[in-house]
Residue frames relative to the residue before (quaternion, step in Angstrom):
aa qw qx qy qz dx dy dz
M 1.0000 0.0000 0.0000 0.0000 0.00 0.00 0.00
S 0.5956 -0.6399 0.3438 0.3430 3.50 1.03 0.86
G 0.6701 -0.5590 0.2935 0.3905 3.54 1.06 0.81
T 0.5827 0.6124 -0.3751 0.3804 3.58 1.16 0.34
S 0.3942 0.7081 -0.5036 0.2993 3.58 1.19 0.22
V 0.0437 -0.8402 0.5401 -0.0226 3.54 -0.70 1.06
S 0.6593 0.4792 -0.3395 0.4694 3.61 1.13 0.18
R 0.6413 -0.5322 0.3843 0.3973 3.55 -1.26 0.40
T 0.7055 0.4559 -0.2738 0.4684 3.60 1.03 -0.65
G 0.5029 -0.6644 0.4185 0.3613 3.60 1.24 -0.19
S 0.6298 0.5268 -0.3421 0.4569 3.60 1.24 0.07
V 0.2238 -0.7733 0.5826 0.1115 3.57 -0.57 1.18
R 0.2045 -0.8002 0.5582 0.0794 3.55 -0.72 1.10
V 0.0812 -0.8032 0.5902 -0.0034 3.56 -0.77 1.12
L 0.2519 -0.7580 0.5885 0.1251 3.56 -0.70 1.13
I 0.1088 -0.7948 0.5967 0.0170 3.58 -0.77 1.11
V 0.0399 -0.8278 0.5580 -0.0423 3.57 -0.48 1.22
D 0.3257 0.7094 -0.5632 0.2710 3.57 -0.50 1.25
D 0.3936 -0.7456 0.4880 0.2260 3.59 -0.98 0.80
E 0.5812 0.5340 -0.3898 0.4744 3.59 1.27 0.15
P 0.3792 -0.7676 0.4626 0.2301 3.64 -0.26 1.20
A 0.6445 0.5273 -0.3379 0.4386 3.59 0.94 -0.82
L 0.6732 0.4875 -0.2967 0.4703 3.57 0.96 -0.86
T 0.6274 0.5310 -0.3320 0.4628 3.55 1.01 -0.80
D 0.6453 0.5339 -0.3169 0.4451 3.57 0.99 -0.85
V 0.7088 0.4463 -0.2866 0.4651 3.61 0.79 -0.94
L 0.6220 0.5206 -0.3470 0.4708 3.58 1.07 -0.65
S 0.6300 0.5312 -0.3306 0.4600 3.59 1.03 -0.76
V 0.6417 0.5093 -0.3204 0.4755 3.58 1.01 -0.80
A 0.6585 0.5116 -0.3108 0.4561 3.59 0.91 -0.91
V 0.6484 0.5125 -0.3085 0.4709 3.58 0.99 -0.87
A 0.6624 0.5022 -0.3046 0.4650 3.59 0.94 -0.89
E 0.6620 0.5026 -0.3059 0.4643 3.59 0.99 -0.82
A 0.6300 0.5171 -0.3308 0.4756 3.58 1.19 -0.46
G 0.5808 -0.6122 0.3533 0.4038 3.57 1.31 -0.10
W 0.5954 0.5564 -0.3592 0.4548 3.56 1.29 0.23
R 0.4504 -0.6825 0.5064 0.2736 3.57 -1.27 0.26
P 0.2608 -0.7969 0.5253 0.1449 3.62 -0.54 1.12
Y 0.0941 -0.7475 0.6548 0.0601 3.52 -1.23 0.71
P 0.1466 -0.8358 0.5241 0.0723 3.63 -0.06 1.24
A 0.0257 -0.7662 0.6421 0.0076 3.54 -1.20 0.67
A 0.3603 -0.7794 0.4836 0.1698 3.58 -0.90 0.97
D 0.7984 0.1116 -0.0712 0.5873 3.59 1.23 -0.23
G 0.7226 -0.4850 0.2918 0.3967 3.54 -1.30 0.26
R 0.6740 0.4948 -0.3090 0.4532 3.58 0.87 -0.90
S 0.6316 0.5126 -0.3291 0.4797 3.58 1.02 -0.76
A 0.6313 0.5476 -0.3290 0.4397 3.57 1.00 -0.84
L 0.6753 0.4883 -0.2986 0.4652 3.58 0.91 -0.91
R 0.6427 0.5156 -0.3208 0.4672 3.58 1.02 -0.80
I 0.6771 0.4852 -0.2923 0.4698 3.59 0.89 -0.93
A 0.6238 0.5513 -0.3410 0.4367 3.58 1.00 -0.81
R 0.6593 0.5003 -0.3160 0.4638 3.59 0.97 -0.82
G 0.6986 0.4823 -0.2771 0.4502 3.57 1.10 -0.65
C 0.7965 0.3303 -0.1622 0.4797 3.58 0.94 -0.84
A 0.2442 -0.7925 0.5189 0.2077 3.62 1.25 -0.32
P 0.0535 -0.8546 0.5158 0.0278 3.61 0.55 1.15
H 0.4457 -0.6647 0.5344 0.2717 3.52 -1.30 0.49
A 0.7856 0.0040 -0.0052 0.6188 3.60 1.27 -0.37
V 0.2158 -0.7714 0.5892 0.1058 3.56 -1.26 0.50
V 0.1610 -0.7068 0.6788 0.1172 3.52 -1.17 0.80
L 0.0117 -0.8585 0.5057 -0.0839 3.57 -0.34 1.26
D 0.3504 -0.7242 0.5597 0.1989 3.56 -0.77 1.08
G 0.4711 -0.7065 0.4588 0.2618 3.56 -0.96 0.84
M 0.7594 0.2765 -0.1682 0.5644 3.59 1.20 -0.43
L 0.0337 0.8054 -0.5854 0.0865 3.55 -0.55 1.23
P 0.6138 -0.6172 0.3493 0.3468 3.63 -1.10 0.60
D 0.7556 0.3350 -0.2168 0.5195 3.61 1.10 -0.44
L 0.7979 0.1132 -0.0402 0.5907 3.57 0.40 -1.21
D 0.5083 -0.6074 0.5049 0.3431 3.55 -1.16 0.57
G 0.6158 -0.5769 0.3885 0.3701 3.56 -1.09 0.70
I 0.6299 0.5298 -0.3317 0.4609 3.59 1.04 -0.72
Q 0.6215 0.5288 -0.3445 0.4642 3.61 1.04 -0.68
V 0.6467 0.5037 -0.3134 0.4794 3.56 0.97 -0.87
L 0.6297 0.5469 -0.3224 0.4477 3.55 0.97 -0.89
R 0.6674 0.5060 -0.3043 0.4538 3.58 0.87 -0.95
R 0.6786 0.4870 -0.3015 0.4598 3.59 0.93 -0.86
L 0.6240 0.5209 -0.3350 0.4766 3.58 1.03 -0.75
R 0.6632 0.5093 -0.2920 0.4643 3.55 0.97 -0.90
H 0.6208 0.5454 -0.3421 0.4474 3.59 1.07 -0.70
E 0.7274 0.4264 -0.2349 0.4837 3.57 0.99 -0.85
N 0.7945 0.0356 -0.0132 0.6061 3.60 1.15 -0.56
P 0.2455 -0.8360 0.4710 0.1378 3.61 0.17 1.27
K 0.7436 0.4107 -0.2270 0.4763 3.61 1.12 -0.57
L 0.3951 0.7316 -0.4733 0.2909 3.59 1.26 0.17
P 0.3789 -0.7325 0.5119 0.2406 3.65 -0.66 1.01
V 0.0400 -0.8066 0.5892 -0.0237 3.58 -0.82 1.04
L 0.1340 -0.7608 0.6334 0.0452 3.53 -0.88 1.09
M 0.2320 -0.8006 0.5412 0.1106 3.58 -0.53 1.17
L 0.1784 -0.7430 0.6365 0.1050 3.54 -1.19 0.77
T 0.1181 0.8034 -0.5791 0.0731 3.58 -0.96 0.74
A 0.3952 -0.6835 0.5591 0.2532 3.52 -1.21 0.62
R 0.6172 0.5305 -0.3332 0.4760 3.55 1.28 -0.21
D 0.1497 -0.8355 0.5256 0.0572 3.57 -0.53 1.13
A 0.3702 0.7305 -0.4965 0.2879 3.59 1.23 0.30
L 0.5859 -0.6197 0.4014 0.3341 3.55 -0.99 0.87
E 0.6567 0.5330 -0.3321 0.4176 3.60 0.93 -0.84
H 0.6255 0.5350 -0.3445 0.4514 3.59 1.10 -0.63
R 0.6350 0.5139 -0.3254 0.4762 3.55 1.03 -0.76
I 0.6527 0.5153 -0.3090 0.4616 3.56 0.90 -0.92
D 0.6267 0.5463 -0.3336 0.4444 3.59 0.98 -0.86
G 0.6796 0.4859 -0.2895 0.4671 3.57 0.90 -0.90
L 0.6754 0.4975 -0.2937 0.4583 3.56 0.88 -0.93
E 0.6710 0.4952 -0.3066 0.4588 3.58 0.97 -0.80
N 0.6974 0.4417 -0.2702 0.4956 3.59 1.19 -0.44
G 0.7499 -0.4580 0.2040 0.4316 3.58 1.20 0.40
A 0.4525 0.6650 -0.4827 0.3463 3.64 1.17 -0.01
D 0.3867 -0.7345 0.5125 0.2198 3.56 -1.00 0.82
D 0.7936 -0.0195 0.0412 0.6068 3.57 1.14 -0.61
Y 0.2627 -0.7656 0.5768 0.1105 3.54 -1.31 0.42
V 0.0208 -0.7595 0.6495 0.0293 3.57 -1.10 0.76
T 0.2586 -0.7868 0.5457 0.1278 3.57 -0.79 1.02
K 0.4301 -0.6836 0.5308 0.2567 3.57 -0.97 0.91
P 0.5541 -0.2414 -0.7960 0.0328 1.52 -1.93 1.62
F 0.1142 -0.7858 0.6066 0.0378 3.55 -1.15 0.65
S 0.4805 -0.6300 0.5144 0.3282 3.56 -1.29 0.26
L 0.5536 -0.6101 0.4497 0.3451 3.57 -1.09 0.69
E 0.5949 0.5749 -0.3553 0.4352 3.56 1.11 -0.70
E 0.6478 0.5165 -0.3250 0.4561 3.58 0.98 -0.80
V 0.6369 0.5273 -0.3313 0.4545 3.57 0.96 -0.85
V 0.6717 0.4998 -0.2983 0.4583 3.58 0.88 -0.95
V 0.6500 0.5165 -0.3188 0.4572 3.59 0.94 -0.88
R 0.6827 0.4765 -0.2952 0.4688 3.58 0.89 -0.88
L 0.6251 0.5226 -0.3356 0.4728 3.58 1.03 -0.73
R 0.6447 0.5272 -0.3267 0.4469 3.57 0.92 -0.88
G 0.6457 0.5201 -0.3126 0.4636 3.56 1.02 -0.82
L 0.6633 0.5015 -0.3031 0.4655 3.59 0.96 -0.87
L 0.6629 0.5020 -0.3042 0.4647 3.57 0.97 -0.83
R 0.6415 0.5211 -0.3242 0.4603 3.57 1.01 -0.81
R 0.6572 0.5054 -0.3093 0.4659 3.56 0.97 -0.87
A 0.6551 0.5124 -0.3142 0.4578 3.59 0.97 -0.86
A 0.6462 0.5123 -0.3187 0.4674 3.58 1.03 -0.80
T 0.6379 0.5224 -0.3241 0.4638 3.59 1.02 -0.80
D 0.6563 0.5032 -0.3108 0.4684 3.59 0.94 -0.88
R 0.6641 0.5058 -0.3103 0.4548 3.55 0.97 -0.86
N 0.6519 0.5085 -0.3189 0.4635 3.58 0.98 -0.81
R 0.6287 0.5259 -0.3367 0.4635 3.57 1.05 -0.77
T 0.6570 0.4935 -0.3069 0.4803 3.57 0.99 -0.81
D 0.6515 0.5233 -0.3184 0.4475 3.57 0.94 -0.91
D 0.6418 0.5277 -0.3197 0.4554 3.58 1.04 -0.79
S 0.7047 0.4770 -0.2577 0.4577 3.57 1.09 -0.68
V 0.7643 0.3459 -0.1671 0.5179 3.57 1.13 -0.57
R 0.1106 -0.7582 0.6396 0.0618 3.55 -1.02 0.89
V 0.0357 -0.8014 0.5965 -0.0252 3.57 -0.79 1.03
L 0.1043 0.7586 -0.6376 0.0843 3.55 -0.91 0.96
G 0.8048 -0.0709 -0.0053 0.5893 3.56 -0.36 1.23
D 0.7731 -0.2908 0.2321 0.5138 3.57 -0.74 -1.07
L 0.5387 0.6067 -0.3932 0.4325 3.58 1.31 0.33
V 0.0265 -0.8055 0.5907 -0.0394 3.58 -0.76 1.08
L 0.0552 -0.7769 0.6272 0.0031 3.56 -0.86 1.06
T 0.1330 -0.7942 0.5914 0.0425 3.58 -0.79 1.06
E 0.3754 -0.7622 0.4887 0.1983 3.56 -0.43 1.26
E 0.6664 0.5549 -0.3145 0.3862 3.54 0.84 -1.02
T 0.7809 0.2844 -0.1497 0.5356 3.58 0.98 -0.84
R 0.3236 -0.7686 0.4811 0.2703 3.56 1.37 -0.16
E 0.4274 0.6679 -0.4770 0.3791 3.53 0.88 1.06
V 0.1417 -0.7674 0.6211 0.0726 3.53 -1.22 0.64
H 0.0152 -0.7800 0.6256 -0.0062 3.55 -1.02 0.88
R 0.0385 -0.7564 0.6492 0.0694 3.54 -1.18 0.59
A 0.8289 -0.0262 -0.0641 0.5551 3.52 -0.79 1.15
G 0.7223 -0.4584 0.2314 0.4633 3.54 1.04 0.83
Q 0.6235 0.5427 -0.3385 0.4495 3.59 1.26 -0.15
H 0.4348 -0.7058 0.4996 0.2515 3.57 -0.85 1.01
I 0.1369 -0.7834 0.6043 0.0479 3.57 -0.99 0.93
Q 0.2910 -0.7757 0.5406 0.1463 3.57 -0.66 1.12
L 0.0146 -0.8041 0.5933 -0.0355 3.58 -0.70 1.12
T 0.4828 -0.6025 0.5342 0.3443 3.54 -1.27 0.43
A 0.7065 -0.4636 0.3151 0.4320 3.58 -1.27 0.25
K 0.7031 0.4529 -0.2738 0.4749 3.60 0.88 -0.91
E 0.6051 0.5350 -0.3577 0.4687 3.59 1.06 -0.64
F 0.6376 0.5206 -0.3207 0.4685 3.57 1.02 -0.83
D 0.6634 0.5033 -0.3047 0.4623 3.59 0.91 -0.91
L 0.6475 0.5157 -0.3162 0.4634 3.58 0.99 -0.81
L 0.6604 0.4875 -0.3103 0.4796 3.58 0.91 -0.87
G 0.6280 0.5389 -0.3353 0.4502 3.59 1.00 -0.77
L 0.6369 0.5194 -0.3239 0.4687 3.58 1.01 -0.80
L 0.6591 0.5026 -0.3138 0.4631 3.58 0.88 -0.91
L 0.6908 0.4831 -0.2821 0.4581 3.59 0.92 -0.90
N 0.6024 0.5436 -0.3601 0.4604 3.58 1.19 -0.41
H 0.7683 0.2392 -0.1278 0.5798 3.57 1.29 -0.40
P 0.0065 -0.8409 0.5411 -0.0006 3.63 0.67 1.01
R 0.8356 0.1683 -0.1817 0.4904 3.53 -1.10 0.96
Q 0.5969 0.5485 -0.3700 0.4538 3.60 1.25 -0.11
V 0.3772 -0.7249 0.5293 0.2281 3.57 -0.94 0.90
L 0.1300 -0.7885 0.5999 0.0396 3.56 -0.77 1.11
S 0.3968 -0.7217 0.5176 0.2319 3.56 -0.85 0.97
K 0.6624 -0.4906 0.3776 0.4218 3.55 -1.27 0.26
S 0.6557 0.5125 -0.3184 0.4540 3.58 0.97 -0.83
Q 0.6266 0.5203 -0.3415 0.4691 3.61 1.01 -0.73
I 0.6613 0.5031 -0.3075 0.4637 3.57 0.93 -0.88
L 0.6384 0.5233 -0.3227 0.4632 3.59 0.98 -0.84
D 0.6680 0.5148 -0.3049 0.4425 3.59 0.87 -0.94
H 0.7443 0.4250 -0.2332 0.4592 3.58 0.92 -0.89
V 0.7558 0.3879 -0.2121 0.4829 3.59 0.95 -0.80
W 0.7997 0.2361 -0.1228 0.5382 3.58 0.97 -0.84
S 0.3098 -0.7779 0.4879 0.2467 3.61 1.31 -0.21
S 0.6952 0.3997 -0.2902 0.5222 3.56 0.99 0.79
S 0.1838 -0.7590 0.6101 0.1341 3.55 -1.31 0.27
F 0.1312 0.8337 -0.5225 0.1215 3.57 0.97 0.91
D 0.6676 -0.4968 0.3680 0.4148 3.54 -1.28 0.42
G 0.7856 0.2847 -0.2288 0.4994 3.53 -0.94 0.87
G 0.4156 0.7401 -0.4499 0.2777 3.55 1.29 0.00
G 0.5989 0.5749 -0.3597 0.4258 3.55 1.12 -0.67
N 0.6457 0.5062 -0.3167 0.4760 3.55 1.00 -0.78
L 0.6092 0.5546 -0.3507 0.4452 3.58 1.06 -0.74
V 0.6459 0.5109 -0.3164 0.4709 3.57 0.96 -0.87
E 0.6389 0.5343 -0.3300 0.4443 3.58 0.94 -0.87
V 0.6475 0.5252 -0.3172 0.4520 3.57 0.97 -0.88
Y 0.7098 0.4588 -0.2720 0.4601 3.57 0.86 -0.96
I 0.6040 0.5272 -0.3579 0.4787 3.59 1.09 -0.62
S 0.6372 0.5256 -0.3232 0.4618 3.57 1.00 -0.82
N 0.6458 0.5154 -0.3154 0.4667 3.58 0.99 -0.85
L 0.6519 0.5145 -0.3160 0.4587 3.59 0.94 -0.86
R 0.6423 0.5213 -0.3288 0.4555 3.57 0.93 -0.87
R 0.6484 0.5295 -0.3199 0.4437 3.55 0.94 -0.89
K 0.7379 0.4158 -0.2317 0.4784 3.58 0.98 -0.81
I 0.7321 0.4322 -0.2338 0.4718 3.59 0.95 -0.89
D 0.8136 0.3288 -0.1259 0.4627 3.56 0.84 -1.06
K 0.4751 0.7053 -0.4403 0.2882 3.61 1.18 -0.34
G 0.8386 0.1132 -0.1210 0.5190 3.55 -0.76 1.10
R 0.7018 0.4019 -0.2554 0.5298 3.59 1.27 0.15
A 0.6296 -0.4771 0.4178 0.4488 3.56 -1.28 0.11
P 0.4766 -0.7173 0.4238 0.2806 3.62 -0.73 1.01
M 0.2082 -0.7631 0.6013 0.1128 3.53 -1.17 0.75
I 0.7082 0.4130 -0.2467 0.5168 3.60 1.10 -0.68
H 0.0426 -0.8305 0.5535 -0.0450 3.58 -0.65 1.14
T 0.3457 -0.6969 0.5913 0.2125 3.51 -1.26 0.61
V 0.1495 -0.7464 0.6419 0.0923 3.56 -0.96 0.90
R 0.4226 -0.7648 0.4214 0.2426 3.55 -0.20 1.31
G 0.8425 0.1578 -0.1506 0.4925 3.52 -0.93 1.01
M 0.7303 0.4098 -0.2380 0.4921 3.60 1.23 -0.07
G 0.6601 -0.4930 0.3441 0.4504 3.60 0.80 -0.88
Y 0.6074 -0.5554 0.4451 0.3529 3.52 -1.14 -0.74
T 0.0534 -0.7867 0.6147 0.0172 3.52 -1.24 0.59
I 0.2419 -0.7363 0.6062 0.1783 3.56 -1.28 0.35
R 0.0025 0.7998 -0.5983 0.0485 3.54 -0.91 0.99
P 0.5219 -0.5908 0.4872 0.3757 3.60 -1.12 0.50
T 0.6086 -0.6074 0.3673 0.3546 3.58 -1.02 0.74
E 0.6191 0.5693 -0.3616 0.4024 3.60 1.08 -0.57
D 0.4967 0.6471 -0.4386 0.3770 3.60 1.23 -0.21
G 0.1867 -0.8512 0.4735 0.1284 3.54 1.17 -0.71
R 0.5463 0.6111 -0.4090 0.4010 3.56 1.11 0.58
């Protein structure tokens, strides 16, 4: 699918909103031939209902609908999913109409009449960009249960509460979160966090693990665990082990 798969199941869902059945049909065929799954809707209210049910990865949205205006639908979609890629369709080619759509959150615009190939190419570009943004965000954020570590801002939260860590504590927690449920030995932790295995390093790891427990687990169900004779691991509390 040209590198645009963005769901865990590998099926990209595209919501197609237009009140012309013939156009909806051909767009659905084009979307299916591109390897994606079409979800057609004939009006704005149906589109919003279907969107809540299928959680689309992208939307092709007509600017003129029989019930809600396309801009109204766009605003509601944007309210529920600010990063949802939206390609607007319109028979109106006036510059102000394009600007209106773009200012209200549309990612791209195609004016009727258009070629199906152009729609598919533009959708592919929007999906690729959304996947890249999501991967960049995923690379920056580590989430385990109610614990969230953000690399970009070097912030840590648990159950919504900010936790202040030193630089090395943050690096140690990041290492553990990169290997959830995996037992890391003291030497592995030293190599990755301190890049050394000097004498007494094991005690250093113990001190920092103790500090992390005090800050991360104090007053809460523990996430950081000692595996006797082997090392340390981090697990979500629901594991119950």
